[in-house]
The first five atom37 places (N, CA, C, CB, O) and aatype in JSON, in Angstrom:
{
  "aatype": [12, 15, 7, 10, 9, 19, 5, 9, 9, 14, 19, 9, 9, 13, 1, 9, 10, 19, 10, 9, 10, 4, 19, 10, 7, 9, 18, 0, 10, 0, 10, 10, 9, 11, 0, 10, 11, 9, 18, 9, 11, 11, 2, 15],
  "atom_mask": [
    [1, 1, 1, 1, 1],
    [1, 1, 1, 1, 1],
    [1, 1, 1, 0, 1],
    [1, 1, 1, 1, 1],
    [1, 1, 1, 1, 1],
    [1, 1, 1, 1, 1],
    [1, 1, 1, 1, 1],
    [1, 1, 1, 1, 1],
    [1, 1, 1, 1, 1],
    [1, 1, 1, 1, 1],
    [1, 1, 1, 1, 1],
    [1, 1, 1, 1, 1],
    [1, 1, 1, 1, 1],
    [1, 1, 1, 1, 1],
    [1, 1, 1, 1, 1],
    [1, 1, 1, 1, 1],
    [1, 1, 1, 1, 1],
    [1, 1, 1, 1, 1],
    [1, 1, 1, 1, 1],
    [1, 1, 1, 1, 1],
    [1, 1, 1, 1, 1],
    [1, 1, 1, 1, 1],
    [1, 1, 1, 1, 1],
    [1, 1, 1, 1, 1],
    [1, 1, 1, 0, 1],
    [1, 1, 1, 1, 1],
    [1, 1, 1, 1, 1],
    [1, 1, 1, 1, 1],
    [1, 1, 1, 1, 1],
    [1, 1, 1, 1, 1],
    [1, 1, 1, 1, 1],
    [1, 1, 1, 1, 1],
    [1, 1, 1, 1, 1],
    [1, 1, 1, 1, 1],
    [1, 1, 1, 1, 1],
    [1, 1, 1, 1, 1],
    [1, 1, 1, 1, 1],
    [1, 1, 1, 1, 1],
    [1, 1, 1, 1, 1],
    [1, 1, 1, 1, 1],
    [1, 1, 1, 1, 1],
    [1, 1, 1, 1, 1],
    [1, 1, 1, 1, 1],
    [1, 1, 1, 1, 1]
  ],
  "atom_positions": [
    [[0.83, -1.21, 0.0], [0.0, 0.0, 0.0], [0.87, 1.27, 0.0], [-0.94, 0.0, 1.22], [0.6, 2.21, -0.74]],
    [[1.9, 1.27, 0.83], [2.78, 2.45, 0.91], [3.53, 2.67, -0.41], [3.8, 2.28, 2.06], [3.82, 3.81, -0.78]],
    [[3.83, 1.58, -1.13], [4.48, 1.68, -2.43], [3.63, 2.42, -3.44], [0.0, 0.0, 0.0], [4.14, 3.18, -4.26]],
    [[2.32, 2.2, -3.38], [1.37, 2.87, -4.27], [1.33, 4.37, -3.98], [-0.04, 2.27, -4.11], [1.31, 5.19, -4.9]],
    [[1.33, 4.73, -2.7], [1.32, 6.14, -2.3], [2.59, 6.84, -2.79], [1.2, 6.27, -0.75], [2.53, 7.97, -3.29]],
    [[3.72, 6.18, -2.66], [5.01, 6.72, -3.12], [4.98, 6.98, -4.63], [6.17, 5.75, -2.77], [5.58, 7.94, -5.11]],
    [[4.28, 6.14, -5.38], [4.16, 6.32, -6.83], [3.2, 7.46, -7.18], [3.68, 5.03, -7.49], [3.39, 8.15, -8.18]],
    [[2.16, 7.66, -6.37], [1.14, 8.68, -6.64], [1.64, 10.09, -6.31], [-0.12, 8.38, -5.83], [1.31, 11.04, -7.03]],
    [[2.42, 10.25, -5.24], [2.89, 11.57, -4.79], [3.56, 12.39, -5.9], [3.86, 11.4, -3.64], [3.19, 13.55, -6.08]],
    [[4.54, 11.86, -6.67], [5.15, 12.67, -7.74], [4.14, 13.13, -8.79], [6.24, 11.87, -8.41], [4.27, 14.23, -9.32]],
    [[3.16, 12.31, -9.08], [2.11, 12.66, -10.06], [1.3, 13.84, -9.55], [1.18, 11.44, -10.34], [1.01, 14.77, -10.3]],
    [[0.92, 13.81, -8.27], [0.15, 14.9, -7.66], [0.96, 16.19, -7.67], [-0.26, 14.53, -6.2], [0.45, 17.25, -8.03]],
    [[2.24, 16.11, -7.27], [3.12, 17.28, -7.25], [3.27, 17.85, -8.66], [4.52, 16.9, -6.68], [3.21, 19.06, -8.85]],
    [[3.45, 16.98, -9.65], [3.6, 17.4, -11.05], [2.34, 18.12, -11.54], [3.89, 16.19, -11.94], [2.43, 19.16, -12.19]],
    [[1.16, 17.56, -11.22], [-0.1, 18.18, -11.64], [-0.3, 19.54, -10.98], [-1.28, 17.27, -11.3], [-0.79, 20.47, -11.62]],
    [[0.07, 19.66, -9.7], [-0.04, 20.94, -8.99], [0.88, 21.98, -9.64], [0.31, 20.77, -7.49], [0.49, 23.13, -9.84]],
    [[2.11, 21.57, -9.97], [3.07, 22.47, -10.62], [2.56, 22.94, -11.98], [4.43, 21.78, -10.77], [2.67, 24.11, -12.32]],
    [[2.0, 22.02, -12.76], [1.44, 22.35, -14.08], [0.28, 23.34, -13.92], [0.95, 21.07, -14.81], [0.17, 24.3, -14.67]],
    [[-0.57, 23.09, -12.93], [-1.71, 23.97, -12.65], [-1.24, 25.37, -12.28], [-2.58, 23.39, -11.51], [-1.78, 26.36, -12.78]],
    [[-0.23, 25.46, -11.42], [0.34, 26.76, -11.01], [0.92, 27.48, -12.23], [1.43, 26.56, -9.93], [0.7, 28.68, -12.39]],
    [[1.64, 26.76, -13.07], [2.23, 27.35, -14.28], [1.16, 27.87, -15.22], [3.11, 26.33, -15.0], [1.31, 28.95, -15.81]],
    [[0.07, 27.12, -15.38], [-1.05, 27.55, -16.22], [-1.68, 28.83, -15.69], [-2.11, 26.43, -16.32], [-1.93, 29.77, -16.44]],
    [[-1.93, 28.86, -14.38], [-2.54, 30.04, -13.75], [-1.62, 31.26, -13.9], [-2.82, 29.77, -12.25], [-2.09, 32.35, -14.22]],
    [[-0.33, 31.07, -13.66], [0.64, 32.16, -13.8], [0.72, 32.64, -15.24], [2.02, 31.71, -13.31], [0.84, 33.84, -15.5]],
    [[0.67, 31.71, -16.18], [0.71, 32.06, -17.6], [-0.49, 32.89, -18.03], [0.0, 0.0, 0.0], [-0.35, 33.87, -18.75]],
    [[-1.68, 32.48, -17.58], [-2.92, 33.21, -17.89], [-2.88, 34.6, -17.25], [-4.16, 32.42, -17.39], [-3.26, 35.59, -17.88]],
    [[-2.4, 34.68, -15.99], [-2.29, 35.94, -15.26], [-1.32, 36.89, -15.96], [-1.84, 35.69, -13.81], [-1.61, 38.08, -16.11]],
    [[-0.18, 36.36, -16.39], [0.83, 37.16, -17.1], [0.27, 37.67, -18.43], [2.1, 36.33, -17.34], [0.52, 38.81, -18.81]],
    [[-0.47, 36.82, -19.11], [-1.09, 37.19, -20.39], [-2.1, 38.31, -20.19], [-1.76, 35.97, -21.03], [-2.15, 39.25, -20.98]],
    [[-2.92, 38.21, -19.14], [-3.92, 39.23, -18.82], [-3.24, 40.56, -18.52], [-4.79, 38.79, -17.62], [-3.7, 41.61, -18.97]],
    [[-2.16, 40.53, -17.76], [-1.41, 41.75, -17.44], [-0.79, 42.36, -18.69], [-0.31, 41.45, -16.4], [-0.76, 43.58, -18.84]],
    [[-0.29, 41.51, -19.57], [0.32, 41.96, -20.82], [-0.7, 42.67, -21.7], [0.95, 40.78, -21.57], [-0.41, 43.72, -22.28]],
    [[-1.9, 42.09, -21.82], [-2.98, 42.69, -22.61], [-3.38, 44.04, -22.01], [-4.21, 41.73, -22.66], [-3.59, 45.01, -22.73]],
    [[-3.48, 44.08, -20.67], [-3.83, 45.32, -19.97], [-2.8, 46.4, -20.24], [-3.95, 45.06, -18.45], [-3.14, 47.55, -20.53]],
    [[-1.52, 46.03, -20.15], [-0.42, 46.96, -20.39], [-0.42, 47.45, -21.84], [0.93, 46.29, -20.07], [-0.18, 48.63, -22.09]],
    [[-0.7, 46.56, -22.78], [-0.77, 46.92, -24.2], [-1.89, 47.91, -24.47], [-0.96, 45.68, -25.06], [-1.72, 48.86, -25.23]],
    [[-3.05, 47.69, -23.84], [-4.19, 48.6, -24.0], [-3.85, 50.0, -23.5], [-5.42, 48.06, -23.25], [-4.18, 50.99, -24.15]],
    [[-3.18, 50.08, -22.34], [-2.77, 51.37, -21.78], [-1.75, 52.04, -22.71], [-2.16, 51.19, -20.35], [-1.83, 53.24, -22.96]],
    [[-0.81, 51.26, -23.22], [0.23, 51.75, -24.13], [-0.38, 52.31, -25.41], [1.23, 50.63, -24.46], [0.01, 53.38, -25.88]],
    [[-1.34, 51.58, -25.98], [-2.02, 52.02, -27.21], [-2.82, 53.3, -26.95], [-2.96, 50.89, -27.75], [-2.83, 54.22, -27.77]],
    [[-3.49, 53.34, -25.79], [-4.3, 54.5, -25.42], [-3.43, 55.75, -25.27], [-5.07, 54.23, -24.11], [-3.84, 56.84, -25.68]],
    [[-2.25, 55.61, -24.69], [-1.33, 56.74, -24.48], [-0.76, 57.24, -25.81], [-0.18, 56.33, -23.55], [-0.56, 58.44, -25.98]],
    [[-0.51, 56.34, -26.74], [0.11, 56.71, -28.01], [-0.87, 57.2, -29.07], [0.86, 55.54, -28.54], [-0.45, 57.82, -30.05]],
    [[-2.15, 56.94, -28.89], [-3.12, 57.35, -29.9], [-3.62, 58.78, -29.66], [-4.31, 56.39, -29.92], [-4.44, 59.28, -30.42]]
  ]
}
């Protein structure tokens, strides 16, 4: 039973890391779009 848990833990950690990276990527993209809109507004 403990062997199964040891095999599952890296998978859970990997999925959490992927999820965090996805959230950070979406957040960064949203900030980039916001910054671009402000930049376009200032230059027009």
